[in-house]
RODO-2510 file (C-alpha; in nm, 4 decimals, decimal comma):
residues 427
     n   res          X          Y          Z
     1     m     0,2376     6,7139    -1,7235
     2     t     0,1657     6,4641    -2,0316
     3     p     0,4000     6,1931    -1,9089
     4     s     0,6763     6,1323    -2,2487
     5     r     0,6406     5,8579    -2,4539
     6     p     0,8967     5,6073    -2,5647
     7     p     1,0711     5,7065    -2,8860
     8     v     0,9085     5,4923    -3,1866
     9     p     1,1951     5,2806    -3,3633
    10     e     1,2412     5,3669    -3,7154
    11     r     1,1097     5,0957    -3,9488
    12     r     1,3904     4,9382    -4,1609
    13     s     1,4145     4,9492    -4,5426
    14     g     1,4026     4,5730    -4,5744
    15     r     1,5298     4,4355    -4,8641
    16     y     1,5042     4,5435    -5,2078
    17     s     1,3606     4,3174    -5,4802
    18     v     1,1369     4,3180    -5,7380
    19     f     0,8966     4,1279    -5,5103
    20     a     0,9225     4,4092    -5,2278
    21     i     0,8767     4,6593    -5,5442
    22     a     0,5175     4,5005    -5,6487
    23     r     0,4274     4,4703    -5,3223
    24     q     0,5094     4,8263    -5,1946
    25     a     0,3497     4,9745    -5,5449
    26     m    -0,0190     4,8424    -5,3831
    27     s     0,0321     5,1484    -5,1565
    28     l     0,1755     5,3638    -5,4037
    29     h     0,4943     5,3150    -5,2747
    30     s     0,3996     5,5455    -4,9334
    31     d     0,5505     5,2528    -4,7136
    32     w     0,9471     5,2150    -4,7571
    33     g     1,1027     5,2556    -4,4846
    34     r     1,3901     5,4708    -4,4230
    35     a     1,7024     5,3724    -4,5859
    36     w     1,8939     5,4411    -4,2737
    37     g     1,8239     5,5483    -3,9141
    38     s     1,8322     5,9184    -3,7903
    39     p     1,9350     5,8014    -3,3653
    40     q     1,9978     5,9770    -3,1023
    41     p     2,3712     5,8916    -2,9758
    42     r     2,4288     5,7155    -2,6671
    43     d     2,6705     5,7917    -2,3862
    44     r     2,9312     5,4427    -2,5315
    45     y     2,9920     5,2681    -2,8401
    46     k     3,2878     4,9852    -2,8577
    47     v     3,4275     5,1882    -3,1857
    48     v     3,3870     5,5130    -3,3133
    49     v     3,4597     5,6049    -3,6776
    50     v     3,4954     5,9458    -3,7497
    51     g     3,4008     5,9977    -4,1303
    52     a     3,0901     5,8726    -4,2892
    53     g     3,1929     5,9221    -4,6340
    54     g     3,2696     5,5959    -4,8158
    55     h     3,5835     5,4898    -4,6368
    56     g     3,4390     5,5695    -4,2954
    57     l     3,1191     5,3841    -4,3830
    58     a     3,2660     5,1057    -4,5752
    59     t     3,5096     5,0287    -4,2596
    60     a     3,2055     5,0468    -4,0048
    61     y     3,0642     4,7640    -4,2523
    62     y     3,3240     4,5836    -4,2555
    63     l     3,3520     4,5568    -3,9054
    64     g     3,0403     4,4357    -3,8773
    65     k     3,0591     4,1917    -4,1394
    66     n     3,3410     4,0124    -4,1421
    67     f     3,4277     4,0473    -3,7256
    68     g     3,1029     4,1084    -3,5892
    69     i     3,1162     4,3974    -3,4522
    70     t     2,8152     4,6406    -3,4682
    71     d     2,8390     4,8501    -3,1293
    72     i     2,9608     5,1170    -3,3722
    73     a     2,8910     5,5035    -3,4126
    74     i     2,9992     5,6497    -3,7245
    75     l     3,0136     6,0436    -3,6815
    76     e     2,9971     6,3003    -4,0148
    77     k     2,9695     6,6580    -3,8869
    78     g     2,7661     6,7209    -4,2127
    79     w     2,5574     6,4835    -4,4024
    80     l     2,6296     6,1684    -4,5415
    81     g     2,8553     6,1476    -4,8323
    82     g     2,8813     6,5266    -4,8358
    83     g     3,2716     6,5707    -4,8386
    84     n     3,5417     6,3959    -5,0856
    85     t     3,2653     6,0975    -5,1639
    86     g     3,0148     6,3140    -5,3467
    87     r     3,2831     6,5498    -5,5535
    88     n     3,5152     6,2932    -5,7023
    89     t     3,5181     6,1439    -6,0860
    90     t     3,3859     5,8055    -6,0047
    91     i     3,6864     5,6565    -6,1699
    92     i     3,7657     5,2847    -6,0576
    93     r     4,0991     5,0887    -6,1336
    94     s     4,3319     4,9069    -6,0148
    95     n     4,6626     4,9289    -6,2341
    96     y     4,9399     5,0283    -5,9996
    97     l     5,3361     5,0286    -6,0112
    98     q     5,4072     4,9074    -5,6561
    99     d     5,3460     4,5407    -5,5028
   100     p     5,1401     4,7152    -5,2132
   101     s     4,9276     4,9763    -5,4217
   102     a     4,7950     4,7240    -5,6871
   103     a     4,6878     4,4696    -5,4023
   104     i     4,4860     4,7061    -5,2186
   105     y     4,3275     4,8691    -5,5116
   106     n     4,2849     4,4879    -5,6873
   107     k     4,1166     4,3830    -5,3821
   108     s     3,8855     4,7112    -5,3582
   109     l     3,7663     4,6492    -5,7697
   110     q     3,7034     4,2927    -5,6365
   111     l     3,4545     4,4154    -5,3870
   112     y     3,3145     4,6554    -5,6311
   113     e     3,2235     4,3980    -5,8794
   114     t     2,9915     4,2245    -5,6233
   115     l     2,8861     4,5496    -5,4281
   116     s     2,5416     4,5995    -5,5543
   117     q     2,4796     4,2374    -5,4450
   118     d     2,6820     4,2624    -5,1721
   119     l     2,4993     4,5210    -5,0185
   120     n     2,1478     4,5135    -5,1693
   121     y     2,1924     4,7768    -5,3109
   122     n     2,2415     4,9005    -5,6866
   123     v     2,5895     5,1224    -5,6402
   124     m     2,5483     5,1380    -6,0827
   125     f     2,9234     5,0053    -6,1022
   126     s     3,0359     5,0079    -6,4548
   127     p     3,3071     4,8470    -6,6156
   128     r     3,3525     5,0083    -6,9198
   129     g     3,7511     5,0050    -6,9277
   130     l     3,9699     5,2492    -6,8527
   131     i     4,2779     5,3779    -7,0945
   132     m     4,5776     5,5871    -6,9770
   133     l     4,7040     5,7384    -7,2786
   134     a     5,1121     5,7652    -7,3537
   135     q     5,2080     6,0780    -7,5144
   136     t     5,5421     6,0782    -7,4295
   137     e     5,8327     5,8157    -7,5035
   138     h     5,8631     5,8036    -7,1653
   139     e     5,5101     5,7677    -7,0897
   140     v     5,5511     5,4729    -7,3338
   141     r     5,8206     5,3323    -7,1287
   142     g     5,6250     5,3622    -6,7695
   143     y     5,3260     5,1917    -6,8845
   144     k     5,5017     4,9113    -7,0563
   145     r     5,6907     4,8476    -6,7299
   146     t     5,3597     4,9091    -6,5026
   147     a     5,1702     4,6492    -6,7523
   148     i     5,4237     4,3800    -6,6846
   149     a     5,4034     4,4456    -6,3200
   150     n     5,0894     4,4243    -6,3125
   151     h     5,1107     4,0574    -6,4839
   152     l     5,3008     3,9406    -6,2432
   153     q     5,0773     4,0995    -5,9762
   154     g     4,7657     3,9577    -6,0862
   155     v     4,6010     4,2475    -6,1848
   156     s     4,4942     4,1911    -6,5435
   157     t     4,6060     4,5020    -6,7761
   158     r     4,7709     4,4982    -7,1257
   159     w     4,9090     4,7730    -7,3732
   160     i     4,7740     4,8956    -7,6907
   161     d     4,8870     5,0021    -7,9712
   162     a     4,7650     5,4350    -8,0967
   163     a     4,5301     5,2238    -8,3926
   164     e     4,3550     5,0139    -8,0555
   165     v     4,2668     5,3259    -7,8595
   166     k     4,1445     5,5237    -8,1467
   167     r     3,9489     5,2241    -8,2022
   168     l     3,7986     5,2281    -7,8623
   169     v     3,7803     5,5891    -7,8336
   170     p     3,6561     5,7366    -8,1490
   171     i     3,5892     6,1042    -8,0578
   172     m     3,9609     6,1395    -7,9992
   173     n     4,2503     6,2907    -8,1868
   174     i     4,5622     6,0752    -8,1888
   175     d     4,7593     6,2897    -8,4237
   176     g     4,8177     6,5832    -8,1996
   177     p     5,0587     6,8457    -8,3074
   178     r     5,2154     6,8889    -7,9135
   179     y     5,1232     6,5587    -7,7818
   180     p     5,0372     6,2867    -8,0327
   181     v     4,8773     5,9288    -7,8589
   182     l     5,1427     5,6843    -7,9104
   183     g     4,9495     5,4164    -7,7119
   184     g     4,8111     5,3508    -7,3742
   185     l     4,7921     5,0869    -7,0350
   186     y     4,4740     4,9494    -7,0805
   187     q     4,2261     4,7801    -6,7899
   188     e     3,8879     4,6574    -6,9336
   189     r     3,8585     4,5619    -6,5759
   190     g     3,8257     4,9412    -6,4946
   191     g     3,5496     5,1896    -6,5059
   192     t     3,3119     5,3848    -6,3042
   193     a     3,0429     5,3731    -6,0223
   194     r     2,8065     5,6531    -5,8608
   195     h     2,9340     5,7767    -5,6041
   196     d     2,6673     5,8621    -5,3940
   197     a     2,4771     5,5384    -5,4353
   198     v     2,7989     5,3971    -5,2787
   199     a     2,7701     5,5961    -4,9838
   200     w     2,4142     5,5331    -4,9216
   201     g     2,4448     5,1101    -4,9783
   202     y     2,7029     5,1104    -4,7075
   203     a     2,4896     5,3524    -4,4879
   204     r     2,1770     5,1229    -4,5597
   205     a     2,3475     4,7850    -4,4478
   206     c     2,5535     4,9533    -4,1544
   207     s     2,2248     5,1443    -4,0136
   208     n     2,0510     4,7284    -4,0986
   209     m     2,3446     4,6485    -3,8412
   210     g     2,2183     4,8333    -3,5500
   211     m     2,4688     5,0850    -3,6132
   212     h     2,4483     5,4162    -3,5446
   213     i     2,5140     5,6830    -3,8113
   214     l     2,5023     6,0522    -3,6471
   215     q     2,5172     6,3235    -3,8594
   216     n     2,5910     6,7037    -3,8097
   217     c     2,8099     6,5272    -3,5599
   218     e     3,1250     6,7233    -3,5419
   219     v     3,3902     6,6065    -3,2993
   220     t     3,5781     6,8992    -3,1480
   221     g     3,8016     6,7241    -2,9247
   222     i     3,9407     6,3790    -2,7994
   223     d     4,0175     6,2697    -2,4968
   224     t     4,3265     6,0707    -2,4589
   225     t     4,3893     6,0185    -2,0922
   226     g     4,6915     5,8559    -2,0036
   227     g     4,8091     5,7911    -2,3574
   228     q     4,4192     5,5550    -2,4336
   229     v     4,1497     5,7105    -2,5781
   230     r     3,8676     5,7523    -2,3980
   231     g     3,5749     5,9185    -2,5823
   232     v     3,5150     6,1989    -2,8301
   233     t     3,3536     6,5520    -2,7753
   234     t     3,1288     6,6379    -2,9693
   235     t     2,8661     6,9320    -3,0984
   236     r     2,5867     6,6444    -2,9703
   237     g     2,7713     6,5765    -2,6749
   238     t     3,0270     6,3832    -2,5399
   239     i     3,1034     5,9794    -2,6606
   240     g     3,2862     5,7284    -2,4628
   241     c     3,4491     5,4285    -2,6608
   242     d     3,7019     5,1858    -2,6653
   243     k     3,8712     5,2168    -2,9814
   244     l     3,8564     5,5485    -3,2456
   245     a     3,8879     5,4951    -3,6173
   246     i     3,9624     5,8541    -3,7981
   247     v     3,8535     5,8309    -4,1611
   248     v     3,8539     6,2088    -4,2625
   249     a     4,0475     6,2174    -4,5251
   250     g     4,1775     6,5987    -4,5734
   251     h     4,0840     6,6982    -4,2149
   252     s     4,2773     6,3507    -4,0652
   253     s     4,5887     6,6406    -3,9617
   254     v     4,3041     6,8243    -3,7756
   255     l     4,1309     6,5478    -3,5555
   256     a     4,5148     6,3905    -3,5227
   257     e     4,6176     6,7386    -3,3743
   258     m     4,3379     6,7199    -3,1507
   259     a     4,4885     6,3718    -3,0247
   260     g     4,8128     6,4999    -3,0006
   261     f     4,9680     6,3599    -3,2876
   262     r     5,0740     6,5082    -3,6120
   263     l     5,0251     6,3334    -3,9750
   264     p     5,2808     6,3779    -4,2971
   265     i     5,0026     6,4612    -4,5288
   266     e     4,8894     6,8412    -4,6746
   267     s     4,5164     6,9236    -4,7734
   268     l     4,4920     7,0389    -5,1422
   269     a     4,1688     7,1413    -5,3069
   270     l     4,1332     6,9356    -5,6169
   271     q     3,9294     7,0200    -5,8796
   272     a     3,6692     6,8984    -6,1069
   273     l     3,3697     6,9867    -6,3764
   274     v     3,0768     6,8429    -6,6171
   275     s     2,9570     6,9367    -6,9339
   276     e     2,6410     6,9471    -7,0645
   277     p     2,4271     6,6388    -7,1333
   278     i     2,4932     6,5200    -7,4766
   279     k     2,4583     6,2164    -7,6664
   280     p     2,6345     5,8842    -7,5929
   281     c     2,9510     5,9490    -7,7320
   282     m     3,2663     5,7595    -7,5477
   283     d     3,1953     5,4611    -7,3192
   284     v     3,5320     5,4333    -7,1584
   285     v     3,7250     5,6190    -6,9391
   286     v     4,0403     5,7935    -7,0536
   287     m     4,3149     5,9369    -6,8793
   288     a     4,5750     6,1618    -7,0194
   289     n     4,8502     6,2575    -6,7710
   290     t     5,0629     6,4605    -7,0372
   291     v     4,8277     6,6893    -7,0411
   292     h     4,6558     6,6244    -6,7156
   293     g     4,3052     6,5594    -6,7721
   294     y     4,0468     6,2775    -6,7116
   295     l     3,7622     6,2218    -6,8966
   296     s     3,4278     5,9692    -6,8941
   297     q     3,0766     6,0300    -6,9762
   298     s     2,8199     6,0027    -6,7071
   299     d     2,4994     5,7563    -6,7830
   300     k     2,2763     6,1277    -6,7832
   301     g     2,5307     6,2294    -7,0759
   302     e     2,7735     6,4599    -6,9004
   303     m     3,1494     6,4533    -6,9640
   304     v     3,3006     6,4568    -6,6605
   305     i     3,6544     6,6384    -6,6624
   306     g     3,8926     6,6345    -6,3818
   307     g     4,2263     6,8305    -6,3842
   308     g     4,5164     6,8891    -6,0770
   309     t     4,5199     6,9633    -5,7467
   310     d     4,5781     7,3642    -5,6606
   311     g     4,9124     7,4608    -5,5765
   312     f     4,8835     7,5470    -5,2487
   313     v     4,7291     7,4263    -4,9256
   314     n     4,3884     7,5010    -4,8593
   315     y     4,0230     7,3591    -4,7889
   316     t     3,8022     7,5223    -5,0296
   317     q     3,5714     7,3235    -5,1966
   318     r     3,4928     7,5612    -5,4542
   319     g     3,6050     7,5669    -5,7958
   320     s     3,8263     7,8464    -5,9960
   321     w     3,8687     8,0115    -6,3063
   322     h     4,2356     7,9054    -6,3739
   323     h     4,1436     7,5063    -6,3115
   324     v     3,9008     7,5405    -6,5796
   325     q     4,1403     7,6861    -6,8349
   326     e     4,4098     7,5082    -6,7955
   327     t     4,2519     7,1480    -6,7828
   328     v     3,9791     7,2128    -7,0522
   329     r     4,2671     7,3638    -7,2381
   330     a     4,4745     7,1187    -7,2442
   331     l     4,2280     6,8373    -7,3141
   332     i     4,0826     6,9890    -7,5743
   333     e     4,4055     6,8914    -7,8432
   334     t     4,3301     6,5669    -7,7670
   335     f     3,9052     6,5406    -7,7750
   336     p     3,8035     6,8419    -8,0154
   337     m     3,4893     6,8226    -7,9792
   338     l     3,4822     6,9607    -7,6197
   339     s     3,5262     7,2939    -7,7443
   340     r     3,1876     7,3358    -7,8646
   341     l     3,0425     7,2358    -7,5016
   342     k     2,9000     7,4154    -7,2012
   343     m     3,0202     7,3801    -6,8298
   344     l     2,7667     7,2477    -6,6644
   345     r     2,8824     7,3113    -6,2685
   346     q     3,2413     7,2685    -6,1263
   347     w     3,3508     7,1843    -5,7608
   348     g     3,6263     7,0681    -5,5629
   349     g     3,7371     6,8320    -5,3040
   350     i     3,9802     6,8614    -5,0383
   351     v     4,2123     6,5600    -5,0764
   352     d     4,5291     6,4619    -4,8460
   353     m     4,8839     6,3922    -4,9925
   354     t     5,1494     6,2040    -4,8307
   355     g     5,5229     6,2155    -4,9584
   356     d     5,4887     5,9392    -5,1367
   357     r     5,1389     5,9779    -5,2807
   358     s     5,0155     5,6225    -5,0923
   359     p     4,8196     5,5603    -4,8137
   360     i     4,8116     5,5597    -4,4106
   361     l     4,6499     5,2561    -4,2705
   362     s     4,8200     5,2455    -3,9511
   363     t     4,8029     5,2295    -3,5369
   364     t     4,9118     5,5762    -3,4060
   365     p     5,1006     5,7184    -3,0561
   366     v     4,7565     5,6635    -2,8878
   367     e     4,6588     5,3613    -2,7865
   368     g     4,3291     5,2704    -2,9421
   369     i     4,3188     5,5270    -3,2180
   370     f     4,3763     5,4392    -3,6071
   371     v     4,4501     5,6542    -3,8878
   372     n     4,3173     5,5960    -4,2109
   373     c     4,3950     5,8848    -4,4871
   374     g     4,6385     5,9925    -4,7782
   375     w     4,4801     5,8535    -5,0636
   376     g     4,4982     6,1531    -5,2118
   377     t     4,2942     6,1541    -5,5880
   378     g     4,2503     5,7934    -5,5458
   379     g     4,0094     5,7859    -5,2717
   380     f     3,6825     5,6589    -5,4530
   381     k     3,8246     5,3733    -5,6473
   382     a     3,9728     5,2541    -5,3122
   383     i     3,6838     5,2199    -5,0663
   384     p     3,5776     4,8990    -5,0734
   385     g     3,9104     4,7639    -4,9828
   386     s     4,0512     5,0592    -4,7737
   387     g     3,7407     4,9732    -4,5689
   388     w     3,8185     4,5896    -4,5766
   389     a     4,1814     4,6443    -4,4429
   390     m     4,1081     4,9205    -4,1992
   391     a     3,8151     4,7339    -4,0442
   392     e     4,0867     4,4520    -3,9786
   393     l     4,3484     4,6939    -3,8407
   394     v     4,0741     4,8115    -3,6285
   395     a     3,9151     4,4806    -3,5134
   396     k     4,2524     4,3204    -3,4515
   397     g     4,4867     4,5850    -3,3571
   398     a     4,7392     4,5095    -3,6008
   399     p     4,7273     4,5498    -3,9836
   400     g     4,6653     4,2602    -4,1983
   401     p     4,8175     4,1936    -4,5190
   402     l     4,6845     4,4659    -4,7400
   403     a     4,7749     4,7324    -4,4862
   404     a     5,0995     4,6113    -4,3270
   405     a     5,3098     4,8536    -4,5921
   406     f     5,1471     5,1506    -4,5178
   407     g     5,1716     5,2264    -4,1932
   408     l     5,3047     5,5116    -4,0291
   409     n     5,6734     5,3721    -3,8696
   410     r     5,7307     5,3589    -4,3452
   411     f     5,8225     5,7792    -4,3268
   412     a     6,0715     5,7317    -4,0455
   413     e     6,1805     5,4018    -4,1968
   414     g     6,2413     5,5381    -4,5517
   415     r     6,0192     5,2734    -4,6528
   416     f     5,8294     5,4698    -4,9408
   417     i     5,5645     5,3555    -5,1767
   418     d     5,5825     5,6227    -5,4519
   419     e     5,3045     5,5839    -5,6698
   420     s     5,3704     5,9291    -5,8372
   421     v     5,5895     5,7599    -6,0992
   422     a     5,3597     5,4844    -6,1724
   423     a     5,0933     5,7645    -6,2565
   424     g     5,3582     6,0317    -6,4576
   425     v     5,2482     6,3193    -6,2089
   426     a     5,2856     6,4863    -5,8745
   427     h     5,0241     6,2897    -5,7556
***
């Protein structure tokens, strides 16, 4: 029998630079290392993070960067970034009304602004500006209030009138018969980023720090002997851990049940679609909450269109004709040119909704288990700030300033962080 050879360590990708590109050109770019590894799971890790989406990967990255904890396994039941991280409309903003929300989303925006340099990976952050349209007098009052609150919070936003909205977005019809545009809340620092690249950049950085990213590794059970987490059972074997971070968005309640406690969240499908690509015609992001639709143009020329959630709890990742009709019908009045475009593709993502439409970053009834969920429709924009705050929570065992207000205890104490009033919609 031929003796088995020890596994050959995977070559890491190294630092990306113009010099690396020139050097790799000599071998016709055939010598690049893998962006992240595909290791076999070990028996035990100091920290196990369940969920290799943006939030889970960011949690692991900042555990390594800020606290020096790299003995980490990041478990993903499917493929990396295949959940909500790859299924959203890529909007980034921090113009929230409540103080705790504004703080964590603004931290996230600040991290996004330098994320490509930090990760040595181009996440294609585009601070093109974002307008939240006011199409009723109620929205005018609400957004002016938010602009004042943002000023006090140190978040840069301003109220603009209808004429400036039209100047920024010439394709818009501001004189619609039902919902004319009365102005908007404008955040110049807002914008978009490439959703896949955010996950890939964090994954590459985590792998380069020696963390294990384990794909196709579904958690099927959680060992909580004696009220303390001991490890998880997966489709790739049993993995022990000292601490467990549950960062799985809409499936958070499923894993919480495995651990023996419940979470106050509902899981709903949020749908979106993109049009066929066209020439550049819109260089800002527009959110229209009265008609409930939001719109931006991708770098490929597609019009990226988002709408509302399904009206019932579900775990589907498919789109439906009903939402295509409702979302596009609502937007056509404000953007008449959309009526001439063909739909290219449509999809759904599973969002996790709390009663106050704000997230949960918290310890749990089981010692050593921490949960990060409840981001609803605001998950992508929060990825860096969420990971930063969650890493501090896991490392120290107690929340830092960013996460302190988002504990599970707020629901028992009636300390809701109601962001539905700021958005002007139910989520």
